[in-house]
C-alpha positions as CSV (number, residue, x, y, z in Angstrom):
1,M,27.8,-19.9,-64.1
2,N,29.8,-20.7,-61.1
3,L,28.1,-17.8,-59.1
4,S,24.6,-18.3,-60.5
5,L,24.3,-22.0,-59.3
6,P,24.8,-21.2,-55.6
7,I,22.4,-18.3,-55.8
8,I,19.8,-20.6,-57.4
9,V,20.4,-23.2,-54.6
10,V,20.0,-20.6,-51.9
11,I,16.8,-19.3,-53.4
12,L,15.4,-22.8,-53.6
13,L,16.3,-23.4,-50.0
14,L,14.6,-20.2,-48.9
15,V,11.5,-21.1,-50.9
16,V,11.3,-24.5,-49.3
17,A,11.9,-23.1,-45.8
18,S,9.2,-20.6,-46.2
19,S,6.8,-23.3,-47.5
20,I,7.1,-25.5,-44.3
21,R,4.5,-25.0,-41.6
22,I,4.5,-26.9,-38.3
23,L,1.1,-27.3,-36.6
24,K,0.9,-28.2,-32.9
25,E,-1.4,-30.8,-31.5
26,Y,-4.1,-28.2,-30.6
27,E,-3.9,-26.4,-33.9
28,R,-5.6,-26.9,-37.3
29,G,-4.8,-25.3,-40.6
30,V,-7.4,-24.3,-43.1
31,M,-5.9,-24.6,-46.6
32,F,-6.7,-22.4,-49.6
33,T,-5.3,-23.1,-53.1
34,L,-5.7,-20.2,-55.5
35,G,-8.3,-18.7,-53.2
36,R,-10.4,-21.9,-53.0
37,F,-10.9,-23.9,-49.8
38,T,-9.1,-27.3,-50.2
39,G,-9.3,-28.8,-46.7
40,V,-8.3,-28.7,-43.1
41,K,-4.8,-29.9,-42.1
42,G,-4.0,-31.6,-38.8
43,P,-0.9,-31.4,-36.6
44,G,2.5,-32.1,-38.0
45,V,4.7,-30.7,-40.8
46,R,2.8,-29.2,-43.6
47,L,4.0,-27.9,-47.0
48,V,2.4,-24.7,-48.3
49,L,3.4,-23.6,-51.8
50,P,4.2,-19.9,-51.9
51,I,1.8,-17.7,-53.9
52,V,-0.3,-20.7,-54.9
53,Q,-1.4,-21.8,-51.4
54,Q,-2.3,-20.1,-48.2
55,M,-3.1,-21.5,-44.7
56,K,-5.0,-20.0,-41.8
57,T,-4.3,-21.4,-38.4
58,L,-6.8,-21.8,-35.6
59,E,-6.5,-23.2,-32.0
60,L,-8.9,-25.8,-30.7
61,R,-8.2,-25.1,-27.0
62,T,-10.9,-23.6,-24.8
63,V,-10.9,-19.8,-24.7
64,V,-11.9,-17.9,-21.5
65,L,-13.8,-14.8,-22.4
66,N,-14.4,-12.1,-19.8
67,V,-17.7,-10.3,-20.5
68,P,-17.4,-6.8,-19.1
69,K,-20.1,-5.3,-16.9
70,Q,-23.3,-4.6,-18.7
71,D,-26.0,-2.1,-17.7
72,V,-29.2,-4.2,-17.3
73,I,-32.7,-3.1,-16.3
74,S,-34.5,-6.1,-14.8
75,R,-38.1,-7.0,-15.4
76,D,-39.1,-5.2,-12.2
77,N,-37.3,-2.0,-13.3
78,V,-34.1,-2.3,-11.2
79,S,-30.9,-1.0,-12.7
80,V,-27.9,-3.4,-12.1
81,K,-24.5,-4.1,-13.6
82,V,-23.9,-7.7,-14.6
83,S,-20.6,-9.4,-15.7
84,A,-19.9,-12.9,-16.8
85,V,-17.3,-15.4,-18.0
86,V,-17.8,-17.5,-21.2
87,Y,-15.9,-20.6,-22.0
88,F,-15.9,-21.7,-25.7
89,R,-13.8,-23.4,-28.3
90,V,-13.6,-23.8,-32.0
91,V,-15.0,-27.3,-33.1
92,D,-15.2,-26.7,-36.8
93,P,-12.2,-24.8,-38.3
94,E,-13.8,-24.6,-41.7
95,K,-16.8,-22.7,-40.5
96,A,-14.8,-20.6,-38.2
97,I,-12.8,-19.3,-41.2
98,L,-15.4,-19.3,-44.0
99,Q,-18.5,-18.1,-42.1
100,V,-17.1,-15.3,-39.9
101,V,-14.3,-12.8,-40.0
102,N,-13.2,-13.2,-36.4
103,P,-14.9,-15.9,-34.4
104,Y,-13.5,-14.7,-31.1
105,E,-14.6,-11.1,-31.5
106,A,-18.0,-12.2,-32.8
107,T,-18.5,-14.5,-29.8
108,S,-17.5,-11.7,-27.4
109,Q,-20.0,-9.2,-28.9
110,L,-22.8,-11.8,-29.0
111,A,-22.1,-12.7,-25.3
112,Q,-22.5,-9.0,-24.3
113,T,-25.8,-8.6,-26.1
114,T,-27.2,-11.9,-24.9
115,L,-26.2,-11.2,-21.3
116,R,-28.2,-7.9,-21.4
117,S,-31.2,-9.5,-23.1
118,V,-31.5,-12.6,-20.9
119,A,-30.9,-10.8,-17.6
120,G,-33.5,-8.2,-18.5
121,Q,-36.1,-10.9,-18.7
122,H,-35.8,-11.8,-15.0
123,E,-36.6,-10.0,-11.8
124,M,-34.0,-8.8,-9.3
125,D,-34.7,-11.6,-6.9
126,E,-34.2,-14.2,-9.6
127,L,-30.9,-12.7,-10.7
128,L,-29.6,-13.1,-7.2
129,S,-31.0,-16.4,-6.2
130,Q,-31.3,-18.3,-9.5
131,R,-27.8,-17.9,-11.2
132,D,-27.7,-21.5,-12.4
133,R,-30.9,-21.0,-14.3
134,L,-29.6,-17.7,-15.8
135,N,-26.3,-19.3,-16.8
136,A,-28.1,-22.1,-18.6
137,A,-30.3,-19.7,-20.5
138,I,-27.4,-17.6,-21.6
139,Q,-25.4,-20.7,-22.7
140,Q,-28.3,-22.0,-24.7
141,V,-28.8,-18.8,-26.6
142,L,-25.0,-18.4,-27.3
143,D,-24.6,-22.1,-28.3
144,L,-27.5,-21.8,-30.7
145,N,-26.1,-18.7,-32.5
146,T,-22.4,-19.7,-32.6
147,A,-23.0,-23.1,-34.1
148,A,-23.0,-21.6,-37.5
149,W,-19.5,-20.2,-36.8
150,G,-18.1,-23.6,-35.8
151,V,-17.9,-22.4,-32.2
152,K,-19.1,-24.5,-29.2
153,V,-20.0,-22.6,-25.9
154,T,-19.2,-25.1,-23.1
155,N,-20.1,-23.0,-20.0
156,V,-21.3,-19.6,-18.9
157,E,-20.9,-18.2,-15.3
158,I,-22.3,-15.0,-13.9
159,K,-19.4,-13.2,-12.0
160,D,-20.8,-10.1,-10.3
161,I,-24.1,-8.4,-9.9
162,D,-23.6,-4.8,-8.7
163,L,-26.4,-2.8,-7.0
164,D,-26.4,0.8,-6.0
165,E,-26.4,1.8,-2.3
166,T,-30.1,2.7,-2.2
167,M,-31.1,-0.8,-3.5
168,I,-28.7,-2.5,-1.1
169,R,-30.3,-0.7,1.9
170,A,-33.8,-1.5,0.7
171,M,-32.9,-5.2,0.4
172,A,-31.4,-5.1,3.9
173,R,-34.6,-3.7,5.3
174,Q,-36.7,-6.3,3.4
175,A,-34.5,-9.1,4.7
176,E,-34.9,-7.8,8.3
177,A,-38.6,-7.6,8.0
178,E,-38.7,-11.1,6.6
179,R,-36.7,-12.4,9.6
180,A,-39.1,-10.6,12.0
181,R,-42.1,-12.2,10.3
182,R,-40.6,-15.6,10.5
183,A,-39.8,-15.1,14.2
184,K,-43.4,-14.1,14.9
185,V,-44.8,-17.1,13.0
186,I,-42.5,-19.5,14.9
187,H,-43.6,-17.9,18.2
188,A,-47.2,-18.2,17.3
189,E,-46.8,-21.9,16.3
190,G,-45.1,-22.5,19.7
191,E,-48.0,-20.9,21.5
192,K,-50.5,-22.9,19.5
193,Q,-48.7,-26.2,20.3
194,A,-48.4,-25.3,24.0
195,A,-52.2,-24.5,24.1
196,Q,-53.1,-27.8,22.5
197,S,-50.9,-29.7,25.0
198,L,-52.4,-27.9,27.9
199,A,-55.9,-28.6,26.6
200,E,-55.1,-32.3,26.3
201,A,-53.6,-32.4,29.8
202,A,-56.7,-30.7,31.2
203,Q,-59.0,-33.3,29.6
204,L,-56.9,-36.1,31.1
205,L,-56.9,-34.6,34.6
206,S,-60.6,-33.9,34.5
207,A,-61.3,-37.5,33.6
208,Q,-59.4,-38.8,36.6
209,P,-60.0,-36.8,39.8
210,A,-57.4,-38.8,41.6
211,S,-54.8,-37.6,39.1
212,L,-55.9,-34.0,39.9
213,Q,-55.3,-34.6,43.6
214,L,-51.9,-36.0,43.0
215,R,-51.1,-32.9,40.9
216,Y,-52.1,-30.8,43.9
217,L,-49.7,-32.7,46.2
218,Q,-46.9,-32.5,43.7
219,T,-47.4,-28.7,43.5
220,L,-47.2,-28.5,47.3
221,A,-44.0,-30.5,47.3
222,D,-42.5,-28.2,44.7
223,I,-43.4,-25.1,46.7
224,S,-41.9,-26.5,49.9
225,N,-38.6,-26.8,48.2
226,E,-38.5,-23.1,47.4
227,K,-37.1,-20.6,49.9
228,S,-40.2,-18.3,50.1
229,S,-42.1,-16.6,52.9
230,I,-45.4,-17.1,51.1
231,I,-47.2,-20.5,51.3
232,V,-49.9,-21.3,48.8
233,F,-52.4,-24.1,49.4
234,P,-54.1,-25.2,46.2
235,L,-57.8,-25.6,47.0
236,P,-59.9,-27.9,44.8
237,I,-62.7,-26.2,43.0
238,D,-65.0,-29.0,43.9
239,L,-65.0,-27.9,47.6
240,I,-65.9,-24.3,46.8
241,T,-68.6,-25.0,44.3
242,P,-71.4,-25.9,46.9
243,L,-70.6,-22.6,48.8
244,L,-70.8,-20.6,45.6
245,R,-74.2,-22.1,44.7
246,R,-75.6,-21.1,48.2
């Protein structure tokens, strides 16, 4: 009897020690009693009866998921590789345990298929210039499908869009042609504005003959300031017109 009592005490202490669970502030414990769900436990010291009860622990902190590069064919039949980052967290521990085997793995696989599906619905120019729109579309699809698992997708960001060398050279030629087109348009606009200004100036000078004479004198003054061996005398057309008529 003297030996059996200490042994019983030691066994009881081991049972009690194995029954104690300590949950951190960012952890939640899903409790099962005889296989049935009996609630979600918050942070602190929790007692779990051996054999009778079981507790599954989940973290509520945000998880950063790197989606590997996916082969995508855009709507205009361009082959690219797209990678992304998904930020999500568990908001309902009960659903995360009861509705899916592994919420993290399920979210990862869903993110890969969604990335290929959504990116394939856009053209190449949209993938490069409208990333915010693409991020929002992927997040909406993921958040809608993961809600049943107790998972909330908070943000999606496209990381890289890789093109082959042929496509990069083609896009460089396209950008160069676009810059040349814009330069020609700007030059044409400048010529048009200059022509309009000259036409307005000609109308003003023709309405005031004295202004035209002053312009001739100003031209002579400008020529005299130049070091040139050629002297040009502007001759009014009005003086030549009678001679031309004869």
